[in-house]
C-alpha positions as CSV (number, residue, x, y, z in Angstrom):
1,M,-20.0,43.7,9.7
2,L,-16.1,44.5,9.5
3,V,-14.9,45.3,6.2
4,F,-11.1,45.8,6.1
5,K,-10.4,48.9,3.2
6,R,-6.6,50.2,2.4
7,S,-6.5,53.7,3.7
8,K,-3.4,55.2,4.2
9,P,-3.7,54.9,8.0
10,L,-4.2,51.6,8.0
11,I,-1.2,50.8,5.6
12,H,0.7,53.1,8.1
13,N,-0.4,50.6,10.9
14,I,0.4,47.1,8.8
15,Y,3.7,48.6,8.1
16,R,4.6,49.6,11.8
17,I,3.4,45.9,12.9
18,M,5.4,44.3,10.4
19,N,8.2,46.4,12.2
20,Q,7.1,45.1,15.7
21,Q,7.3,41.3,13.5
22,E,10.6,42.0,12.6
23,Q,11.9,43.1,16.0
24,I,10.2,40.9,18.1
25,A,11.8,37.6,15.9
26,Q,15.2,39.1,15.6
27,G,15.8,40.8,18.9
28,S,15.2,44.7,19.3
29,L,17.8,47.1,19.7
30,R,17.1,48.1,23.7
31,S,16.9,44.1,24.5
32,S,19.1,42.4,21.6
33,H,17.2,39.2,22.7
34,R,16.4,36.5,20.2
35,N,14.1,33.9,21.6
36,T,15.1,30.3,20.5
37,H,13.0,28.1,22.7
38,A,10.0,26.3,21.0
39,V,6.5,27.7,21.6
40,I,4.4,26.3,23.4
41,F,0.9,26.4,21.3
42,K,-2.6,25.7,22.9
43,K,-4.9,23.0,22.4
44,P,-8.3,24.5,21.3
45,N,-11.6,23.0,23.4
46,Q,-13.2,19.6,22.5
47,N,-16.1,21.6,20.5
48,D,-14.1,23.7,18.4
49,Q,-11.7,21.1,17.8
50,A,-14.7,18.6,16.8
51,R,-16.1,21.1,14.7
52,A,-12.9,22.1,13.0
53,I,-12.3,18.1,11.8
54,E,-16.2,17.9,10.9
55,F,-16.1,20.9,8.7
56,L,-12.9,19.9,7.2
57,S,-13.4,16.4,6.8
58,G,-16.9,17.2,5.1
59,I,-15.9,19.0,2.4
60,C,-12.2,18.3,1.5
61,K,-12.3,15.1,-0.3
62,D,-8.1,14.5,0.2
63,L,-6.6,14.9,3.4
64,V,-3.4,14.4,2.2
65,I,-1.4,17.3,1.4
66,S,2.0,16.0,0.1
67,Q,2.8,12.8,-2.0
68,R,6.3,11.2,-1.0
69,I,8.2,10.8,-4.4
70,N,10.2,7.6,-4.1
71,S,12.7,6.0,-6.3
72,S,10.2,4.0,-8.2
73,N,8.9,7.6,-9.2
74,V,12.5,8.7,-10.5
75,I,14.4,8.1,-14.0
76,G,18.1,6.9,-13.7
77,S,18.1,6.8,-10.2
78,S,20.2,4.1,-9.7
79,N,23.0,6.0,-12.0
80,R,22.5,9.5,-9.6
81,P,20.6,8.1,-6.5
82,N,20.3,11.9,-4.7
83,S,21.2,14.3,-7.2
84,V,18.4,16.9,-8.1
85,A,19.0,16.4,-11.8
86,T,17.5,12.9,-11.2
87,Y,14.7,14.8,-9.7
88,A,13.8,16.7,-12.4
89,E,13.5,14.0,-14.9
90,I,10.6,12.4,-13.1
91,P,7.7,12.5,-15.1
92,L,5.8,15.8,-14.8
93,K,6.0,16.9,-18.3
94,K,2.4,16.9,-18.5
95,G,1.7,19.8,-16.4
96,T,3.0,23.2,-15.1
97,F,4.7,22.6,-11.5
98,F,5.8,25.3,-8.9
99,V,8.5,24.8,-6.7
100,N,8.8,25.3,-2.7
101,S,11.8,24.6,-0.7
102,T,12.5,24.6,2.8
103,S,14.8,23.8,5.5
104,S,12.3,23.2,8.4
105,K,11.3,19.5,9.4
106,A,7.3,20.7,9.9
107,E,4.4,19.5,8.3
108,P,2.3,21.3,6.6
109,G,-1.6,21.1,7.9
110,F,-5.0,22.9,7.6
111,L,-5.5,26.0,9.1
112,V,-9.4,26.3,9.5
113,F,-11.7,29.5,10.2
114,I,-15.0,28.3,11.1
115,P,-17.8,30.7,12.5
116,K,-17.7,31.4,16.6
117,S,-14.1,30.0,16.9
118,N,-10.8,30.9,16.8
119,P,-8.7,29.6,14.1
120,V,-7.7,25.9,14.5
121,F,-4.7,24.1,13.1
122,L,-5.1,20.3,12.2
123,K,-2.0,18.4,11.2
124,Y,-2.7,14.8,10.1
125,N,1.0,13.6,9.0
126,M,2.4,12.8,12.1
127,S,5.3,11.3,13.9
128,K,5.0,7.9,15.7
129,R,5.2,9.7,18.9
130,E,2.8,12.2,18.0
131,R,0.2,9.6,16.9
132,E,0.7,7.8,20.5
133,M,0.2,11.0,22.4
134,N,-2.6,12.1,20.3
135,K,-4.4,8.5,20.2
136,G,-5.4,8.3,16.8
137,Q,-6.4,12.2,16.6
138,P,-4.7,14.7,14.2
139,T,-2.5,17.5,15.9
140,C,-4.7,20.1,16.9
141,Y,-3.9,23.9,17.9
142,T,-5.6,27.4,18.7
143,L,-4.4,30.2,17.2
144,R,-5.2,34.0,17.5
145,M,-5.3,36.5,14.4
146,R,-6.6,39.5,12.5
147,I,-9.1,38.6,10.4
148,S,-12.3,39.7,8.8
149,P,-15.2,38.0,9.5
150,E,-16.0,36.8,5.7
151,V,-13.0,34.2,6.2
152,Y,-15.1,32.9,9.2
153,E,-17.9,31.8,6.6
154,G,-16.0,28.6,6.5
155,S,-12.5,28.8,5.2
156,V,-9.6,26.5,5.2
157,F,-5.8,27.3,4.2
158,V,-2.7,24.7,3.4
159,A,-0.3,26.0,6.6
160,T,3.2,24.8,8.2
161,L,3.5,26.0,11.6
162,D,6.8,25.7,12.9
163,G,7.2,26.1,16.8
164,I,10.9,25.7,16.6
165,A,11.3,28.7,13.8
166,H,8.8,30.7,15.7
167,S,6.9,30.4,12.1
168,L,3.5,30.1,10.0
169,L,4.0,29.9,6.4
170,L,0.6,30.0,4.6
171,E,0.8,28.3,1.6
172,D,-2.2,27.7,-0.3
173,I,-6.5,27.7,-0.3
174,Y,-8.4,24.8,-0.3
175,V,-11.6,26.5,0.8
176,W,-12.8,30.2,0.3
177,R,-16.0,31.4,2.3
178,N,-17.6,27.9,2.3
179,Q,-16.2,26.9,-1.5
180,N,-13.6,24.4,-2.3
181,I,-11.4,26.2,-4.5
182,F,-8.9,23.5,-4.7
183,D,-11.1,21.1,-6.6
184,T,-12.4,23.7,-9.3
185,H,-9.7,26.6,-9.6
186,T,-6.0,26.1,-10.4
187,F,-2.8,26.7,-8.6
188,T,-2.6,30.3,-10.1
189,K,-6.3,31.5,-9.5
190,R,-6.1,30.0,-5.9
191,R,-3.0,32.7,-5.4
192,E,-5.0,35.2,-6.7
193,Y,-7.7,34.6,-3.5
194,M,-4.4,34.5,-1.3
195,K,-3.6,37.9,-2.6
196,D,-6.9,39.1,-2.4
197,F,-6.8,37.9,1.6
198,V,-3.5,39.3,2.3
199,Q,-4.9,42.8,0.8
200,H,-8.6,42.9,2.6
201,H,-8.7,40.4,4.7
202,W,-6.0,40.2,7.3
203,I,-3.7,42.6,9.1
204,P,-0.2,40.9,10.6
205,D,-0.3,40.7,14.2
206,V,2.7,38.9,15.2
207,R,2.0,39.5,19.1
208,L,-1.4,38.3,19.2
209,L,0.1,34.9,17.6
210,G,2.2,34.8,20.6
211,G,6.0,35.6,19.0
212,I,5.1,33.4,15.8
213,T,5.7,35.4,12.9
214,T,3.3,34.7,9.5
215,E,4.8,34.8,6.2
216,I,3.1,34.1,2.5
217,M,4.6,31.5,0.3
218,N,6.4,32.5,-2.7
219,P,6.6,29.3,-5.2
220,K,9.1,29.1,-8.0
221,S,8.9,28.1,-11.3
222,L,10.3,24.4,-11.9
223,D,13.6,25.7,-13.7
224,S,14.7,26.6,-10.3
225,L,15.4,22.9,-9.7
226,K,18.9,23.5,-10.7
227,D,19.6,26.0,-7.8
228,F,19.7,22.9,-5.4
229,V,22.5,21.5,-7.5
230,G,25.5,21.1,-4.4
231,V,23.4,22.2,-1.6
232,N,24.6,20.4,1.5
233,D,22.2,21.0,4.0
234,F,19.0,19.5,4.7
235,T,15.7,20.6,2.3
236,K,12.7,19.9,2.0
237,V,11.2,20.5,-1.8
238,F,7.6,20.5,-2.6
239,L,6.3,20.2,-6.3
240,I,2.6,22.1,-6.5
241,P,1.0,21.3,-9.6
242,E,-1.2,24.2,-11.3
243,V,-4.1,22.0,-12.2
244,S,-6.8,21.6,-9.8
245,G,-7.7,19.1,-7.4
246,K,-4.0,17.5,-7.5
247,R,-1.7,16.6,-4.2
248,R,1.7,17.9,-4.4
249,F,4.7,15.9,-4.8
250,T,7.6,16.5,-1.9
251,F,11.2,14.8,-1.6
252,N,13.9,15.7,0.9
253,L,17.7,16.5,-0.1
254,N,20.2,15.6,2.8
255,E,18.4,13.9,4.8
256,S,21.5,12.3,6.8
257,V,22.7,16.0,7.6
258,A,20.7,16.1,11.0
259,Q,21.3,12.8,11.8
260,I,23.0,12.5,15.5
261,Q,25.9,9.8,15.2
262,S,25.6,7.1,17.8
263,G,27.8,8.0,20.9
264,Y,27.3,12.0,20.5
265,Y,25.6,14.2,23.3
266,G,25.9,11.3,25.9
267,R,24.6,8.4,24.2
268,K,25.4,5.1,25.9
269,Q,27.4,3.0,23.1
270,E,25.9,-0.4,22.3
271,D,27.9,-2.9,22.9
272,K,29.1,-5.4,19.9
273,A,27.5,-8.4,20.4
274,V,24.3,-6.6,21.1
275,S,24.7,-4.6,18.0
276,E,25.6,-7.9,16.1
277,E,22.4,-9.7,17.7
278,K,19.8,-6.9,16.3
279,I,21.4,-7.4,12.7
280,T,20.9,-10.6,13.1
281,L,17.2,-10.5,14.2
282,A,16.5,-8.1,11.7
283,K,17.7,-10.5,8.9
284,A,15.9,-13.3,10.1
285,V,12.1,-11.0,10.5
286,S,13.1,-9.9,6.4
287,E,13.8,-13.6,5.8
288,E,10.5,-15.0,6.7
289,K,9.6,-13.6,3.5
290,I,5.6,-12.7,4.2
291,T,4.2,-11.6,1.1
292,F,0.4,-10.9,1.8
293,A,-1.4,-9.8,4.3
294,K,-4.9,-8.5,5.6
295,A,-5.2,-4.6,5.5
296,V,-7.5,-2.8,7.8
297,P,-7.8,0.5,7.4
298,D,-7.6,3.7,9.7
299,F,-10.7,5.5,9.6
300,I,-9.2,8.8,11.5
301,L,-6.0,9.0,9.8
302,P,-6.4,8.9,5.7
303,D,-4.4,6.5,3.8
304,I,-3.4,4.2,7.0
305,Y,-3.7,0.6,7.2
306,E,-2.7,-2.0,9.6
307,L,-1.4,-5.1,8.4
308,F,-2.4,-8.6,9.9
309,D,-0.9,-12.2,8.9
310,V,-2.8,-15.1,8.3
311,N,-3.1,-16.2,12.0
312,G,-4.3,-12.7,13.1
313,K,-1.1,-11.2,14.0
314,S,-0.3,-7.6,13.8
315,L,2.8,-6.9,11.6
316,N,2.5,-2.9,11.1
317,K,0.9,0.0,10.3
318,A,1.5,1.0,6.6
319,C,1.3,4.3,5.0
320,V,0.2,4.4,1.4
321,Q,1.7,7.2,-0.6
322,Q,1.0,6.0,-4.1
323,L,-2.0,7.6,-5.6
324,E,-3.4,5.2,-8.0
325,L,-3.0,2.6,-5.0
326,S,-4.5,4.8,-2.4
327,K,-7.8,5.0,-5.0
328,M,-8.0,1.1,-5.7
329,L,-7.4,0.4,-1.8
330,K,-10.2,3.1,-0.9
331,A,-12.7,1.7,-3.8
332,K,-12.6,-1.9,-1.7
333,G,-14.4,-0.4,0.9
334,S,-14.0,-3.4,3.0
335,T,-12.3,-3.7,6.6
336,N,-10.1,-6.7,5.6
337,I,-8.5,-6.4,2.1
338,L,-6.2,-8.8,0.8
339,V,-2.8,-7.3,0.0
340,N,0.7,-7.9,-1.7
341,I,3.2,-7.0,0.9
342,E,7.3,-6.5,0.9
343,Y,10.1,-6.1,3.8
344,N,11.8,-2.8,3.8
345,D,15.2,-3.0,4.9
346,D,15.7,0.7,5.3
347,F,12.7,1.2,7.4
348,K,12.4,-2.3,9.0
349,R,8.7,-2.6,8.1
350,Y,6.6,-3.9,5.5
351,E,4.9,-2.0,2.7
352,I,1.9,-2.4,0.9
353,I,2.6,-2.7,-2.8
354,S,-0.8,-4.1,-4.5
355,L,-4.0,-5.6,-4.4
356,R,-4.1,-9.3,-3.8
357,E,-7.0,-11.5,-5.2
358,P,-9.0,-13.5,-3.0
359,N,-7.9,-16.9,-5.0
360,M,-4.0,-15.8,-4.4
361,L,-3.9,-17.2,-1.1
362,N,-0.5,-19.1,-1.4
């Protein structure tokens, strides 16, 4: 059995490898070249993918990592709709939270280590384009890492894989050596497992990862939220609870910064009459005032429901991000759940707002 021990030659090799990582990521003095192209990841074989999904689904009760904070969770949002000070007022005073922020738009996923398989990265929170390409399956990539055999007994990390930034951020450990520590250990205790992993079970190797630089998340205290006041760039903020078994909260700052205005980069300008017609159609849809629908759960993606009207016509798919509503819907355990819905003008989609009693059909 391979066991990693901290000898002086090994530490020297680790520093050498980390120096190589920095040279590859930033460009060496000899070539002064920095690769800015997105990394093309390799798909795992079907057997490894199926085994990783089965292991993750069987040992983790909740596959939703982050819960988006919306205006209903914010106190005083009408007065200061997009200020960091507003988010600091959300009802988080009952426990301790840690803060992590990033300028990357990549979503976190699960890094799964199982016997007789390379590490498999699984991401369930996907864009519409990714869902269409994957046909309902999670995004899956296989990676190559220098990891001790003990980790492959069955471990699950929360990680963010960013192909554009060439980075892999290890954020948390949910399962360690076939034991679910997310439901039983606090975040601080899980950080001790992460420290043990870094010191005794992992050797960073950017070449083996195909140019991907691996980093460990360094969370800050909740007081660091004040540092975001005045930030003008896009920033994704995560609020990680200290207590075990709880989802983290997330919100974005300056989402409009990265949006491309119409007409840029050779985009064709829409005719004014066509644009006005689209606005009229959108208003007509919102004025139909459909207030309830049948929700059919997606058995692959968590907290995703397809909505149907009384005539069986599909309205759209809705994602439930409120924890209490998610629990209530799952408790129904039915394929046809009556729900109250509301049309969101910002997203041009219907959203589930609550359950509906069977006798309230009008």
